[in-house]
C-alpha positions in Angstrom: -86.5 -6.0 36.7 -85.3 -7.2 33.1 -83.0 -5.4 31.2 -82.3 -5.3 27.7 -78.4 -4.4 27.3 -77.1 -3.6 23.8 -74.8 -1.5 21.4 -71.9 -2.0 19.0 -74.5 -0.9 16.6 -72.1 0.9 13.8 -74.8 2.5 11.8 -77.1 -0.7 11.7 -80.1 -1.7 14.5 -80.9 -4.7 13.7 -84.9 -4.9 13.3 -85.8 -7.8 15.9 -84.2 -5.6 18.7 -88.0 -3.4 19.1 -89.6 -6.5 20.1 -86.9 -7.3 22.3 -86.5 -4.0 24.7 -90.2 -3.7 24.7 -90.4 -7.5 26.2 -88.1 -5.7 29.2 -88.1 -3.1 31.7 -85.6 -1.2 30.7 -82.3 -0.5 27.8 -79.0 -0.5 29.4 -76.6 0.8 26.1 -72.6 0.5 25.9 -72.6 2.7 23.2 -70.5 2.2 19.6 -73.6 3.6 17.6 -72.0 5.3 14.9 -70.8 3.8 11.4 -66.9 4.0 11.3 -66.4 1.6 8.3 -64.2 3.3 5.9 -62.0 5.1 8.9 -61.2 1.7 10.5 -60.7 0.4 7.2 -58.0 2.9 7.0 -56.2 2.6 9.9 -56.2 -0.8 10.1 -54.5 -0.9 6.6 -51.7 1.2 7.9 -51.5 -0.3 11.5 -47.8 -1.2 11.7 -46.7 2.4 10.2 -49.1 4.4 12.7 -47.7 2.0 15.5 -43.9 2.9 13.8 -44.6 6.9 14.6 -45.9 7.5 10.9 -48.8 10.0 10.5 -51.7 9.0 9.0 -51.8 12.0 6.7 -48.5 10.5 4.9 -51.2 7.9 3.6 -54.4 9.4 3.3 -56.0 12.6 1.3 -57.0 15.0 4.2 -60.3 16.1 2.0 -60.7 12.0 1.5 -60.6 11.7 4.9 -62.6 14.6 6.2 -65.1 13.1 4.1 -65.3 10.3 5.5 -65.5 11.4 9.6 -68.2 13.6 8.7 -70.2 10.5 7.0 -69.4 8.7 10.5 -70.7 11.5 12.5 -73.8 12.3 10.5 -74.5 8.1 10.7 -75.5 8.6 14.2 -78.8 10.3 14.1 -80.8 7.0 12.4 -79.6 4.7 15.1 -80.8 6.9 17.8 -83.9 7.8 16.0 -84.4 3.9 16.0 -83.9 3.2 19.7 -85.9 6.4 20.9 -88.9 4.6 19.3 -88.4 1.7 20.7 -90.6 3.5 23.3 -88.2 2.5 26.0 -86.1 4.0 28.9 -82.8 3.8 28.0 -79.7 5.0 29.8 -76.1 4.9 27.6 -72.6 5.2 27.9 -70.5 6.4 24.9 -67.6 4.3 23.2 -64.6 4.6 21.6 -66.7 5.5 18.4 -69.2 7.9 19.4 -68.9 11.5 18.6 -68.9 13.6 21.6 -67.8 17.2 22.1 -64.5 15.7 23.0 -64.2 13.1 20.5 -65.2 15.4 17.8 -62.1 17.7 18.5 -60.0 14.9 18.9 -61.2 13.3 15.4 -61.1 16.4 13.3 -57.3 17.2 14.4 -55.3 18.9 11.8 -58.7 19.4 9.9 -61.7 22.4 9.5 -64.4 20.5 11.1 -68.0 21.6 10.3 -69.7 24.1 12.8 -73.2 22.4 12.6 -72.2 18.5 12.8 -74.5 17.0 15.2 -72.4 16.0 18.8 -73.5 12.8 20.1 -74.9 14.4 23.6 -77.2 16.7 21.5 -79.0 13.9 19.4 -79.3 12.5 22.7 -80.8 15.4 24.2 -83.6 15.6 21.6 -85.1 12.3 22.1 -88.0 11.0 24.5 -86.8 7.8 25.8 -82.8 8.0 26.0 -81.0 9.6 28.7 -77.3 9.7 28.6 -74.9 10.1 31.6 -71.6 10.5 30.9 -69.3 9.3 34.0 -72.5 9.3 36.7 -74.3 7.5 39.4 -77.7 6.9 38.8 -80.3 5.6 40.7 -82.0 3.0 39.5 -84.7 1.1 41.7 -84.4 0.8 45.0 -81.8 -2.0 45.1 -79.6 -1.4 42.3 -77.5 2.3 41.2 -75.8 2.8 37.5 -72.5 4.1 37.6 -71.5 4.8 33.7 -68.1 5.2 32.5 -67.6 6.3 28.6 -64.7 5.3 26.7 -62.1 7.9 27.5 -59.7 9.4 24.4 -56.7 7.3 23.6 -54.4 10.5 25.7 -55.9 9.9 28.7 -53.4 8.0 30.7 -54.4 4.6 33.2 -54.0 6.7 36.0 -56.2 9.8 35.2 -58.8 6.5 34.6 -58.3 5.2 38.0 -58.8 9.2 39.7 -62.3 9.6 37.7 -63.8 5.9 38.5 -62.5 6.5 42.3 -64.7 9.7 42.4 -67.5 8.2 40.8 -67.7 5.0 43.6 -67.1 7.2 46.2 -70.7 8.6 45.5 -72.7 5.3 45.4 -75.0 4.5 48.3 -74.0 2.6 50.9 -77.0 0.3 50.6 -77.1 -0.3 47.7 -75.7 -2.4 44.5 -74.2 -1.3 41.5 -74.4 -2.1 37.8 -71.4 -0.8 36.5 -72.3 -0.1 32.5 -69.1 1.0 30.5 -67.9 0.7 27.2 -64.8 -1.8 27.4 -64.8 -4.7 29.0 -62.4 -5.2 32.2 -58.5 -6.1 30.4 -57.2 -10.0 31.0 -60.8 -11.6 31.0 -62.1 -14.0 27.7 -64.6 -10.9 27.0 -61.8 -8.8 25.7 -59.5 -11.5 23.9 -59.5 -10.5 19.8 -60.1 -13.1 17.7 -59.1 -10.7 14.5 -57.5 -7.4 13.1 -54.1 -6.3 13.8 -54.5 -6.5 17.9 -55.5 -10.4 17.4 -54.7 -12.9 19.9 -54.0 -9.7 22.8 -56.6 -8.6 25.3 -57.0 -5.1 24.5 -60.1 -4.4 27.6 -59.5 -1.5 30.4 -57.2 -1.8 33.0 -58.8 0.6 34.9 -62.4 -0.8 34.2 -60.4 -4.1 35.7 -59.3 -1.9 38.7 -62.3 -0.8 39.5 -63.9 -4.1 39.5 -61.9 -5.5 41.7 -61.1 -2.5 44.0 -65.1 -2.0 44.5 -66.8 -5.4 43.8 -69.9 -4.3 41.7 -72.4 -6.8 41.9 -72.4 -6.4 37.5 -70.5 -5.3 34.9 -72.3 -4.2 30.9 -69.9 -3.8 28.4 -68.9 -3.9 24.6 -66.1 -2.6 22.4 -64.9 -6.3 21.7 -67.6 -7.3 18.9 -66.0 -10.9 19.0 -65.8 -12.2 21.8 -70.1 -11.8 23.2 -70.1 -14.1 26.5 -70.0 -13.9 30.1 -67.0 -13.5 32.6 -66.6 -13.4 36.3 -64.2 -10.9 37.9 -64.3 -11.9 41.6 -67.8 -12.1 42.7 -68.8 -9.3 39.6 -70.2 -10.9 36.8 -69.1 -9.3 33.8 -71.7 -9.2 30.5 -70.6 -8.6 27.1 -73.7 -7.8 25.3 -71.7 -8.3 22.0 -71.7 -6.9 18.3 -75.4 -5.3 18.2 -75.1 -4.3 14.1 -75.0 -8.5 14.2 -77.7 -8.9 16.4 -76.2 -10.0 19.2 -77.2 -8.7 22.8 -78.5 -9.7 26.4 -81.4 -10.0 28.1 -80.6 -9.7 32.2 -83.4 -10.5 34.7 -82.2 -9.1 38.6 -84.1 -10.8 41.0 -82.4 -13.0 43.9 -79.4 -14.1 41.6 -78.6 -12.7 38.3 -79.6 -14.5 35.7 -78.4 -14.3 31.7 -79.6 -14.7 27.9 -77.2 -14.0 25.4 -79.3 -13.3 21.8 -77.6 -14.0 19.0 
């Protein structure tokens, strides 16, 4: 069984991915499909002030920011269509940049949110080949189950995330190995250490994902989120793969056999 692991497209899906996806048996997507470049630039510009408790709208006009958010949400549409056109079975989770129902409410807090904006889950539901399983246990084959864990909103404490993960892993069949599909990498590894931006030099992965890996020992963790640290890291016996920055052509081909083999796509 050969898996194409990809994501972090942020509005752009490289053409070469179609051929790679079709050479595999299955696609697992880590999320972050929308383009949020302008929004991210604003947050990074005012990072220090926001960390000191200032309100974003002290620096940014609300109408201008609302237009940016609407553009972000609409950027999901061509990305999802492009993935669906591969004609391959896809299972995806969501990232911190994907506009699910809960995330839309949070993003438009204090702003007038258009009623007809497409939600992530609605767009995926209209496709032929993409399946969105938020925080779910999915049978994969005779050997593996997939446990998906989307990126929670920032106001969800680690304790709640751990409760959610504990409930998910309780549903696992004892005779099956687990592919743990997450957006964020486990905290404290070489694949969550930032090299750029305001958090440069810090680990920004998920502590709850790291906890679940140490506790339940899945065979494989497929993740992303930290664009500059594509690679492989082990937490105990769990192989953790940061598939990389899909927008720039990075991904991973993972072959499941007696051993798990990984080829990074650059």
